[in-house]
DRENPA-3360 file (N, C-alpha, C; in nm, 2 decimals, always signed):
BEGIN
1 = MWVWALLP = -1.46/-0.76/+1.53/-1.45/-0.90/+1.47/-1.31/-0.91/+1.41 ~ -1.23/-1.01/+1.47/-1.09/-1.02/+1.43/-1.07/-1.06/+1.28 ~ -1.18/-1.10/+1.21/-1.16/-1.14/+1.08/-1.12/-1.03/+0.99 ~ -1.15/-0.90/+1.02/-1.11/-0.79/+0.94/-0.96/-0.77/+0.94 ~ -0.89/-0.83/+1.05/-0.75/-0.82/+1.05/-0.68/-0.90/+0.94 ~ -0.76/-0.99/+0.89/-0.70/-1.08/+0.78/-0.68/-1.00/+0.65 ~ -0.76/-0.89/+0.63/-0.76/-0.81/+0.51/-0.62/-0.76/+0.48 ~ -0.56/-0.68/+0.57/-0.42/-0.63/+0.54/-0.32/-0.73/+0.54;
9 = VTLAVFGT = -0.34/-0.84/+0.62/-0.24/-0.95/+0.61/-0.25/-1.02/+0.48 ~ -0.37/-1.03/+0.43/-0.38/-1.10/+0.29/-0.31/-1.02/+0.19 ~ -0.33/-0.88/+0.19/-0.26/-0.80/+0.09/-0.11/-0.82/+0.11 ~ -0.05/-0.81/+0.23/+0.09/-0.82/+0.25/+0.15/-0.96/+0.20 ~ +0.08/-1.07/+0.23/+0.12/-1.20/+0.20/+0.11/-1.22/+0.05 ~ -0.01/-1.19/-0.01/-0.03/-1.21/-0.15/+0.07/-1.12/-0.23 ~ +0.09/-1.00/-0.20/+0.18/-0.91/-0.28/+0.32/-0.96/-0.27 ~ +0.36/-1.00/-0.15/+0.50/-1.05/-0.13/+0.53/-1.17/-0.21;
17 = VGIWVVYG = +0.44/-1.27/-0.19/+0.46/-1.40/-0.26/+0.45/-1.38/-0.41 ~ +0.35/-1.29/-0.45/+0.33/-1.27/-0.60/+0.45/-1.21/-0.67 ~ +0.51/-1.11/-0.61/+0.62/-1.05/-0.69/+0.75/-1.13/-0.68 ~ +0.76/-1.22/-0.58/+0.87/-1.31/-0.58/+0.85/-1.43/-0.68 ~ +0.73/-1.46/-0.70/+0.69/-1.56/-0.80/+0.73/-1.50/-0.94 ~ +0.69/-1.38/-0.96/+0.73/-1.31/-1.09/+0.88/-1.31/-1.11 ~ +0.95/-1.28/-1.00/+1.10/-1.28/-1.01/+1.15/-1.42/-1.04 ~ +1.09/-1.52/-0.98/+1.14/-1.66/-1.01/+1.11/-1.70/-1.15;
25 = MAVSNNTV = +1.00/-1.66/-1.21/+0.96/-1.69/-1.35/+1.06/-1.61/-1.44 ~ +1.09/-1.49/-1.41/+1.18/-1.41/-1.49/+1.32/-1.47/-1.50 ~ +1.37/-1.52/-1.38/+1.50/-1.58/-1.38/+1.50/-1.72/-1.45 ~ +1.39/-1.80/-1.43/+1.39/-1.93/-1.49/+1.38/-1.93/-1.64 ~ +1.31/-1.83/-1.69/+1.30/-1.83/-1.84/+1.40/-1.73/-1.91 ~ +1.50/-1.68/-1.82/+1.61/-1.60/-1.87/+1.57/-1.47/-1.93 ~ +1.46/-1.42/-1.89/+1.43/-1.28/-1.94/+1.50/-1.18/-1.86 ~ +1.56/-1.22/-1.74/+1.65/-1.13/-1.67/+1.78/-1.22/-1.64;
33 = NITEEFPY = +1.89/-1.15/-1.63/+2.02/-1.23/-1.60/+2.07/-1.17/-1.47 ~ +2.06/-1.24/-1.36/+2.10/-1.19/-1.23/+2.26/-1.20/-1.22 ~ +2.33/-1.26/-1.31/+2.47/-1.26/-1.31/+2.53/-1.13/-1.36 ~ +2.45/-1.06/-1.44/+2.49/-0.93/-1.49/+2.46/-0.82/-1.39 ~ +2.33/-0.82/-1.35/+2.28/-0.72/-1.25/+2.15/-0.77/-1.19 ~ +2.13/-0.73/-1.06/+2.00/-0.76/-1.00/+1.89/-0.68/-1.06 ~ +1.78/-0.74/-1.09/+1.68/-0.67/-1.17/+1.58/-0.59/-1.08 ~ +1.53/-0.48/-1.14/+1.41/-0.41/-1.07/+1.29/-0.50/-1.08;
41 = ISTCGSYN = +1.20/-0.48/-0.99/+1.07/-0.55/-0.99/+1.00/-0.54/-1.12 ~ +0.99/-0.41/-1.17/+0.92/-0.39/-1.29/+0.99/-0.45/-1.41 ~ +1.13/-0.47/-1.41/+1.20/-0.54/-1.51/+1.16/-0.68/-1.52 ~ +1.14/-0.74/-1.40/+1.10/-0.88/-1.40/+0.96/-0.90/-1.46 ~ +0.88/-0.80/-1.44/+0.74/-0.81/-1.49/+0.71/-0.75/-1.62 ~ +0.82/-0.72/-1.70/+0.81/-0.65/-1.83/+0.79/-0.75/-1.94 ~ +0.82/-0.87/-1.92/+0.82/-0.97/-2.04/+0.72/-1.08/-2.01 ~ +0.67/-1.13/-2.13/+0.58/-1.25/-2.12/+0.66/-1.37/-2.08;
49 = PQSCLFSQ = +0.59/-1.47/-2.01/+0.45/-1.47/-1.97/+0.43/-1.40/-1.83 ~ +0.54/-1.37/-1.76/+0.52/-1.32/-1.62/+0.46/-1.17/-1.62 ~ +0.46/-1.10/-1.73/+0.40/-0.97/-1.73/+0.25/-0.97/-1.71 ~ +0.19/-1.08/-1.76/+0.04/-1.09/-1.73/+0.01/-1.11/-1.58 ~ +0.09/-1.20/-1.52/+0.08/-1.23/-1.38/+0.11/-1.10/-1.30 ~ +0.21/-1.03/-1.34/+0.25/-0.91/-1.27/+0.14/-0.81/-1.27 ~ +0.08/-0.79/-1.39/-0.04/-0.69/-1.40/-0.15/-0.73/-1.31 ~ -0.18/-0.86/-1.31/-0.29/-0.91/-1.23/-0.27/-0.89/-1.08;
57 = ICNICCVL = -0.14/-0.92/-1.04/-0.11/-0.90/-0.90/-0.12/-0.76/-0.85 ~ -0.07/-0.67/-0.94/-0.08/-0.52/-0.91/-0.23/-0.48/-0.90 ~ -0.31/-0.53/-0.99/-0.46/-0.49/-0.99/-0.52/-0.54/-0.86 ~ -0.50/-0.66/-0.82/-0.56/-0.72/-0.70/-0.51/-0.64/-0.58 ~ -0.38/-0.61/-0.57/-0.32/-0.53/-0.46/-0.38/-0.39/-0.46 ~ -0.41/-0.33/-0.58/-0.47/-0.20/-0.58/-0.61/-0.21/-0.52 ~ -0.69/-0.31/-0.55/-0.83/-0.32/-0.50/-0.82/-0.34/-0.35 ~ -0.73/-0.43/-0.30/-0.72/-0.45/-0.16/-0.67/-0.33/-0.08;
65 = ALWIVSIR = -0.58/-0.26/-0.14/-0.53/-0.13/-0.08/-0.64/-0.03/-0.07 ~ -0.72/-0.01/-0.18/-0.83/+0.09/-0.17/-0.92/+0.05/-0.06 ~ -0.95/-0.08/-0.04/-1.04/-0.12/+0.06/-0.99/-0.09/+0.20 ~ -0.86/-0.12/+0.22/-0.79/-0.10/+0.35/-0.79/+0.05/+0.38 ~ -0.75/+0.13/+0.28/-0.75/+0.28/+0.30/-0.88/+0.33/+0.34 ~ -0.99/+0.28/+0.28/-1.13/+0.33/+0.31/-1.17/+0.29/+0.45 ~ -1.14/+0.17/+0.49/-1.18/+0.12/+0.62/-1.10/+0.20/+0.73 ~ -0.97/+0.22/+0.70/-0.89/+0.29/+0.80/-0.94/+0.43/+0.82;
73 = FQQVRDLG = -0.97/+0.50/+0.71/-1.03/+0.63/+0.72/-1.15/+0.64/+0.80 ~ -1.24/+0.55/+0.78/-1.37/+0.54/+0.86/-1.34/+0.51/+1.01 ~ -1.24/+0.42/+1.03/-1.21/+0.38/+1.17/-1.15/+0.50/+1.24 ~ -1.06/+0.57/+1.18/-1.00/+0.69/+1.25/-1.11/+0.79/+1.28 ~ -1.20/+0.81/+1.18/-1.31/+0.91/+1.21/-1.40/+0.86/+1.32 ~ -1.43/+0.73/+1.33/-1.51/+0.68/+1.43/-1.45/+0.69/+1.57 ~ -1.31/+0.70/+1.57/-1.24/+0.71/+1.69/-1.23/+0.86/+1.74 ~ -1.30/+0.95/+1.66/-1.31/+1.09/+1.70/-1.21/+1.18/+1.64;
81 = CASYTNTA = -1.14/+1.13/+1.53/-1.04/+1.22/+1.47/-1.09/+1.25/+1.33 ~ -1.20/+1.33/+1.32/-1.25/+1.37/+1.19/-1.18/+1.50/+1.15 ~ -1.06/+1.49/+1.11/-0.97/+1.60/+1.08/-0.93/+1.61/+0.94 ~ -0.87/+1.72/+0.90/-0.82/+1.73/+0.76/-0.71/+1.64/+0.74 ~ -0.64/+1.60/+0.84/-0.53/+1.51/+0.83/-0.58/+1.37/+0.79 ~ -0.69/+1.33/+0.85/-0.74/+1.20/+0.81/-0.80/+1.20/+0.67 ~ -0.86/+1.31/+0.63/-0.90/+1.33/+0.49/-0.79/+1.33/+0.39 ~ -0.68/+1.39/+0.43/-0.56/+1.39/+0.35/-0.51/+1.25/+0.33;
89 = SLVLGFIS = -0.51/+1.17/+0.44/-0.46/+1.04/+0.43/-0.55/+0.95/+0.33 ~ -0.68/+0.98/+0.33/-0.77/+0.91/+0.24/-0.73/+0.94/+0.09 ~ -0.71/+1.07/+0.06/-0.67/+1.11/-0.07/-0.54/+1.05/-0.11 ~ -0.44/+1.06/-0.03/-0.31/+1.01/-0.06/-0.32/+0.85/-0.08 ~ -0.39/+0.79/+0.01/-0.41/+0.64/+0.00/-0.47/+0.60/-0.13 ~ -0.58/+0.67/-0.17/-0.65/+0.64/-0.30/-0.56/+0.66/-0.42 ~ -0.49/+0.77/-0.42/-0.41/+0.80/-0.54/-0.29/+0.70/-0.55 ~ -0.23/+0.68/-0.44/-0.11/+0.58/-0.44/-0.16/+0.44/-0.47;
97 = SIGISVLG = -0.28/+0.41/-0.43/-0.33/+0.27/-0.47/-0.36/+0.26/-0.62 ~ -0.41/+0.37/-0.68/-0.43/+0.37/-0.82/-0.30/+0.36/-0.89 ~ -0.19/+0.42/-0.83/-0.06/+0.41/-0.89/-0.01/+0.27/-0.90 ~ -0.05/+0.18/-0.81/-0.01/+0.04/-0.81/-0.06/-0.02/-0.94 ~ -0.19/+0.01/-0.97/-0.25/-0.05/-1.09/-0.18/+0.01/-1.22 ~ -0.15/+0.14/-1.22/-0.09/+0.20/-1.34/+0.04/+0.14/-1.37 ~ +0.13/+0.13/-1.27/+0.26/+0.07/-1.29/+0.26/-0.07/-1.33 ~ +0.15/-0.15/-1.29/+0.14/-0.29/-1.32/+0.09/-0.31/-1.46;
105 = NFQQSVVK = +0.01/-0.22/-1.51/-0.06/-0.24/-1.64/+0.02/-0.17/-1.76 ~ +0.10/-0.08/-1.72/+0.19/-0.01/-1.82/+0.33/-0.04/-1.80 ~ +0.38/-0.15/-1.85/+0.52/-0.20/-1.83/+0.62/-0.10/-1.89 ~ +0.73/-0.09/-1.83/+0.83/+0.01/-1.87/+0.88/-0.02/-2.01 ~ +0.88/-0.14/-2.05/+0.93/-0.17/-2.19/+0.83/-0.13/-2.30 ~ +0.70/-0.09/-2.26/+0.60/-0.06/-2.35/+0.57/+0.09/-2.34 ~ +0.52/+0.13/-2.23/+0.49/+0.28/-2.21/+0.56/+0.32/-2.08 ~ +0.68/+0.37/-2.10/+0.77/+0.40/-1.99/+0.72/+0.51/-1.91;
113 = WAHLLGAF = +0.67/+0.62/-1.97/+0.63/+0.74/-1.90/+0.52/+0.71/-1.80 ~ +0.42/+0.63/-1.85/+0.31/+0.59/-1.77/+0.35/+0.50/-1.65 ~ +0.44/+0.41/-1.68/+0.50/+0.33/-1.57/+0.57/+0.41/-1.47 ~ +0.65/+0.50/-1.51/+0.72/+0.59/-1.41/+0.62/+0.67/-1.33 ~ +0.51/+0.72/-1.40/+0.41/+0.80/-1.33/+0.34/+0.71/-1.22 ~ +0.31/+0.59/-1.26/+0.25/+0.50/-1.16/+0.34/+0.47/-1.04 ~ +0.47/+0.45/-1.08/+0.57/+0.42/-0.97/+0.58/+0.54/-0.88 ~ +0.58/+0.67/-0.93/+0.59/+0.79/-0.85/+0.47/+0.79/-0.76;
121 = LAFFLGLA = +0.35/+0.77/-0.81/+0.23/+0.78/-0.73/+0.23/+0.67/-0.62 ~ +0.27/+0.55/-0.66/+0.27/+0.44/-0.56/+0.38/+0.46/-0.45 ~ +0.50/+0.49/-0.49/+0.61/+0.50/-0.40/+0.61/+0.63/-0.31 ~ +0.60/+0.74/-0.38/+0.62/+0.87/-0.31/+0.49/+0.91/-0.23 ~ +0.38/+0.90/-0.30/+0.25/+0.93/-0.23/+0.22/+0.82/-0.13 ~ +0.25/+0.70/-0.16/+0.23/+0.59/-0.06/+0.32/+0.61/+0.06 ~ +0.44/+0.66/+0.04/+0.52/+0.69/+0.16/+0.46/+0.80/+0.24 ~ +0.41/+0.90/+0.17/+0.35/+1.02/+0.24/+0.22/+0.96/+0.32;
129 = YFWVQAWL = +0.15/+0.87/+0.26/+0.03/+0.82/+0.33/+0.07/+0.75/+0.46 ~ +0.17/+0.67/+0.46/+0.21/+0.59/+0.58/+0.27/+0.69/+0.68 ~ +0.34/+0.79/+0.64/+0.39/+0.89/+0.74/+0.27/+0.96/+0.81 ~ +0.16/+0.99/+0.73/+0.04/+1.05/+0.79/-0.02/+0.94/+0.89 ~ -0.02/+0.82/+0.85/-0.07/+0.72/+0.94/+0.01/+0.70/+1.07 ~ +0.14/+0.72/+1.06/+0.22/+0.72/+1.18/+0.18/+0.84/+1.27 ~ +0.15/+0.95/+1.21/+0.11/+1.07/+1.29/-0.03/+1.03/+1.36 ~ -0.12/+0.98/+1.28/-0.25/+0.94/+1.33/-0.25/+0.84/+1.44;
137 = TYHAQPSH = -0.14/+0.76/+1.44/-0.13/+0.65/+1.54/-0.13/+0.71/+1.68 ~ -0.07/+0.83/+1.69/-0.06/+0.90/+1.82/-0.17/+1.00/+1.85 ~ -0.27/+1.01/+1.76/-0.38/+1.10/+1.78/-0.51/+1.04/+1.77 ~ -0.52/+0.91/+1.72/-0.64/+0.84/+1.71/-0.62/+0.69/+1.72 ~ -0.57/+0.66/+1.84/-0.53/+0.52/+1.86/-0.54/+0.48/+2.01 ~ -0.60/+0.37/+2.04/-0.61/+0.32/+2.18/-0.46/+0.31/+2.23 ~ -0.44/+0.34/+2.35/-0.30/+0.34/+2.41/-0.24/+0.20/+2.41 ~ -0.32/+0.10/+2.42/-0.26/-0.04/+2.43/-0.20/-0.08/+2.30;
145 = DRNWVGPV = -0.25/-0.02/+2.18/-0.19/-0.05/+2.05/-0.08/+0.05/+2.02 ~ -0.10/+0.17/+2.07/-0.01/+0.28/+2.03/+0.13/+0.25/+2.08 ~ +0.14/+0.18/+2.19/+0.27/+0.16/+2.25/+0.37/+0.08/+2.16 ~ +0.32/-0.01/+2.08/+0.41/-0.09/+1.99/+0.38/-0.06/+1.84 ~ +0.26/-0.02/+1.80/+0.23/+0.00/+1.66/+0.30/+0.13/+1.62 ~ +0.30/+0.23/+1.70/+0.36/+0.36/+1.67/+0.51/+0.35/+1.64 ~ +0.59/+0.29/+1.73/+0.73/+0.28/+1.70/+0.76/+0.19/+1.58 ~ +0.69/+0.08/+1.56/+0.72/-0.01/+1.45/+0.68/+0.07/+1.32;
153 = RIILCSLC = +0.57/+0.14/+1.32/+0.53/+0.21/+1.20/+0.63/+0.32/+1.16 ~ +0.68/+0.39/+1.26/+0.78/+0.49/+1.24/+0.91/+0.43/+1.19 ~ +0.96/+0.32/+1.24/+1.08/+0.25/+1.20/+1.06/+0.21/+1.05 ~ +0.95/+0.15/+1.02/+0.93/+0.11/+0.88/+0.92/+0.22/+0.78 ~ +0.85/+0.33/+0.83/+0.85/+0.45/+0.74/+0.99/+0.51/+0.72 ~ +1.07/+0.51/+0.82/+1.20/+0.56/+0.81/+1.29/+0.47/+0.71 ~ +1.27/+0.34/+0.72/+1.34/+0.25/+0.63/+1.29/+0.28/+0.48 ~ +1.16/+0.30/+0.47/+1.11/+0.33/+0.33/+1.17/+0.46/+0.28;
161 = TVSVICMG = +1.18/+0.56/+0.37/+1.24/+0.69/+0.32/+1.38/+0.67/+0.28 ~ +1.46/+0.60/+0.36/+1.60/+0.57/+0.32/+1.61/+0.49/+0.19 ~ +1.52/+0.40/+0.18/+1.52/+0.31/+0.05/+1.49/+0.40/-0.07 ~ +1.39/+0.49/-0.06/+1.36/+0.57/-0.17/+1.47/+0.66/-0.21 ~ +1.54/+0.72/-0.11/+1.65/+0.81/-0.14/+1.77/+0.73/-0.20 ~ +1.80/+0.61/-0.14/+1.90/+0.53/-0.20/+1.87/+0.48/-0.34 ~ +1.75/+0.45/-0.36/+1.71/+0.40/-0.50/+1.73/+0.51/-0.60 ~ +1.69/+0.63/-0.56/+1.71/+0.74/-0.66/+1.85/+0.78/-0.68;
169 = VFHITGYR = +1.93/+0.78/-0.58/+2.07/+0.81/-0.59/+2.15/+0.71/-0.67 ~ +2.13/+0.58/-0.63/+2.19/+0.47/-0.70/+2.15/+0.47/-0.85 ~ +2.03/+0.49/-0.88/+1.98/+0.49/-1.02/+2.05/+0.60/-1.10 ~ +2.05/+0.72/-1.05/+2.11/+0.83/-1.12/+2.26/+0.81/-1.14 ~ +2.33/+0.76/-1.04/+2.47/+0.74/-1.05/+2.51/+0.61/-1.13 ~ +2.41/+0.53/-1.17/+2.44/+0.41/-1.25/+2.46/+0.28/-1.18 ~ +2.44/+0.28/-1.05/+2.45/+0.16/-0.97/+2.31/+0.09/-0.97 ~ +2.28/+0.02/-1.08/+2.15/-0.03/-1.10/+2.11/-0.14/-1.01;
177 = SEAAFSEW = +2.21/-0.23/-0.98/+2.18/-0.34/-0.89/+2.15/-0.29/-0.75 ~ +2.23/-0.19/-0.71/+2.20/-0.14/-0.57/+2.07/-0.06/-0.57 ~ +2.03/+0.00/-0.68/+1.90/+0.07/-0.69/+1.79/-0.03/-0.68 ~ +1.81/-0.15/-0.75/+1.71/-0.25/-0.75/+1.69/-0.31/-0.61 ~ +1.80/-0.34/-0.54/+1.80/-0.39/-0.40/+1.71/-0.29/-0.32 ~ +1.74/-0.16/-0.34/+1.67/-0.06/-0.26/+1.52/-0.06/-0.29 ~ +1.48/-0.08/-0.42/+1.34/-0.09/-0.46/+1.28/-0.21/-0.39 ~ +1.34/-0.33/-0.40/+1.28/-0.45/-0.33/+1.27/-0.43/-0.18;
185 = ALVMCFFA = +1.36/-0.36/-0.12/+1.35/-0.34/+0.03/+1.24/-0.24/+0.05 ~ +1.22/-0.14/-0.03/+1.11/-0.04/-0.02/+0.97/-0.11/-0.03 ~ +0.96/-0.20/-0.13/+0.83/-0.27/-0.15/+0.80/-0.36/-0.03 ~ +0.90/-0.43/+0.02/+0.88/-0.52/+0.13/+0.84/-0.45/+0.26 ~ +0.90/-0.33/+0.28/+0.86/-0.25/+0.39/+0.71/-0.20/+0.37 ~ +0.68/-0.16/+0.25/+0.54/-0.12/+0.23/+0.44/-0.23/+0.26 ~ +0.47/-0.35/+0.22/+0.38/-0.46/+0.26/+0.37/-0.48/+0.41 ~ +0.49/-0.47/+0.47/+0.49/-0.48/+0.62/+0.40/-0.37/+0.68;
193 = LFAIFAAE = +0.41/-0.25/+0.63/+0.33/-0.14/+0.68/+0.18/-0.17/+0.66 ~ +0.14/-0.23/+0.55/+0.00/-0.27/+0.53/-0.04/-0.37/+0.63 ~ +0.05/-0.47/+0.66/+0.02/-0.58/+0.75/-0.01/-0.53/+0.89 ~ +0.06/-0.42/+0.93/+0.04/-0.36/+1.06/-0.10/-0.32/+1.09 ~ -0.18/-0.28/+0.98/-0.31/-0.24/+1.00/-0.40/-0.35/+1.07 ~ -0.35/-0.47/+1.06/-0.42/-0.58/+1.13/-0.44/-0.55/+1.28 ~ -0.34/-0.48/+1.34/-0.35/-0.45/+1.48/-0.47/-0.36/+1.51 ~ -0.50/-0.27/+1.41/-0.62/-0.18/+1.43/-0.75/-0.24/+1.39;
201 = FRHIDFHK = -0.74/-0.32/+1.28/-0.86/-0.38/+1.22/-0.92/-0.48/+1.31 ~ -0.84/-0.54/+1.40/-0.90/-0.65/+1.48/-1.00/-0.59/+1.58 ~ -1.01/-0.46/+1.60/-1.10/-0.40/+1.69/-1.24/-0.37/+1.62 ~ -1.24/-0.38/+1.49/-1.37/-0.35/+1.42/-1.47/-0.46/+1.44 ~ -1.58/-0.43/+1.49/-1.69/-0.53/+1.51/-1.77/-0.56/+1.38 ~ -1.79/-0.46/+1.30/-1.86/-0.48/+1.17/-1.83/-0.36/+1.08 ~ -1.86/-0.39/+0.95/-1.83/-0.28/+0.85/-1.94/-0.30/+0.74 ~ -2.02/-0.20/+0.72/-2.13/-0.22/+0.62/-2.15/-0.09/+0.55;
209 = LAVQKEGM = -2.22/-0.11/+0.43/-2.26/+0.00/+0.35/-2.41/+0.01/+0.35 ~ -2.46/+0.13/+0.39/-2.61/+0.15/+0.40/-2.65/+0.27/+0.32 ~ -2.77/+0.28/+0.28/-2.83/+0.39/+0.21/-2.93/+0.45/+0.30 ~ -2.93/+0.58/+0.32/-3.02/+0.65/+0.42/-3.06/+0.79/+0.36 ~ -3.18/+0.82/+0.38/-3.23/+0.95/+0.32/-3.18/+1.07/+0.40 ~ -3.16/+1.06/+0.53/-3.12/+1.17/+0.61/-2.98/+1.23/+0.57 ~ -2.90/+1.15/+0.50/-2.77/+1.20/+0.46/-2.66/+1.13/+0.53 ~ -2.55/+1.19/+0.55/-2.43/+1.13/+0.61/-2.45/+1.11/+0.76;
217 = KTDNNNTN = -2.41/+0.99/+0.80/-2.42/+0.96/+0.94/-2.31/+0.86/+0.98 ~ -2.25/+0.88/+1.10/-2.14/+0.80/+1.14/-2.17/+0.74/+1.28 ~ -2.12/+0.63/+1.31/-2.13/+0.57/+1.44/-2.00/+0.60/+1.52 ~ -2.01/+0.67/+1.63/-1.89/+0.71/+1.70/-1.84/+0.60/+1.79 ~ -1.90/+0.48/+1.79/-1.85/+0.37/+1.87/-1.71/+0.33/+1.81 ~ -1.61/+0.33/+1.89/-1.48/+0.31/+1.84/-1.45/+0.16/+1.80 ~ -1.55/+0.07/+1.83/-1.53/-0.07/+1.79/-1.61/-0.10/+1.66 ~ -1.67/+0.00/+1.60/-1.75/-0.02/+1.48/-1.70/+0.06/+1.36;
225 = SVWTLQEI = -1.73/+0.01/+1.24/-1.70/+0.09/+1.13/-1.82/+0.09/+1.04 ~ -1.89/+0.20/+1.03/-2.02/+0.20/+0.95/-2.01/+0.30/+0.84 ~ -2.05/+0.26/+0.72/-2.06/+0.36/+0.61/-2.21/+0.39/+0.59 ~ -2.25/+0.51/+0.56/-2.38/+0.55/+0.52/-2.37/+0.65/+0.41 ~ -2.45/+0.64/+0.31/-2.44/+0.73/+0.19/-2.58/+0.79/+0.17 ~ -2.58/+0.91/+0.12/-2.70/+0.98/+0.10/-2.77/+0.92/-0.02 ~ -2.90/+0.90/-0.01/-2.98/+0.84/-0.12/-2.99/+0.94/-0.24 ~ -2.96/+0.89/-0.36/-2.97/+0.97/-0.48/-3.10/+0.95/-0.54;
233 = N = -3.18/+1.06/-0.55/-3.31/+1.05/-0.61/-3.30/+1.08/-0.76;
% end
């Protein structure tokens, strides 16, 4: 059912529009001064009233990301790739998604160490997650999607890697505006990587949660995504 393809697209569009709205609010109420330096995303979201909106945007993106990561894990397993790599991608995806919520709720102007921890989880583990997904593209993907999804995913992951390195180097050397540009580029590429999941999700016919006494069960049909959980007595 193609409607599942709307889920990653929704995350990408909502997140992109949301953080640019936060940027616009920060500029309009002069909590950041772009004539002095270009601000980090978290700097724009550190002050009222846009800090409340920034936190809510991050929380919603966290929930959507967790949902997408879960569905993608099940889809890859249904395609016959029940490997440790797929399990590792689930763990990385879950932790990095939680990091989005942490960095959004603990602003750097209030609890800096928690904000930096959330940023580390979201950016570095998120980058690792997408590199694993790039690998899975060539090991658990129909060939008609692999031909274009694989190269695009690798290109975006490479851009994310370069952006992370540039962000760190520029920040350490005192080039804050350049570091902020790198951060914005990194986040935009992350949203684009999430949007690409639409190509895989359009093949999902249904996705449901069921309770069953017999224990864990999966449907190996590569057009379905089925969850079953063991009944707890």
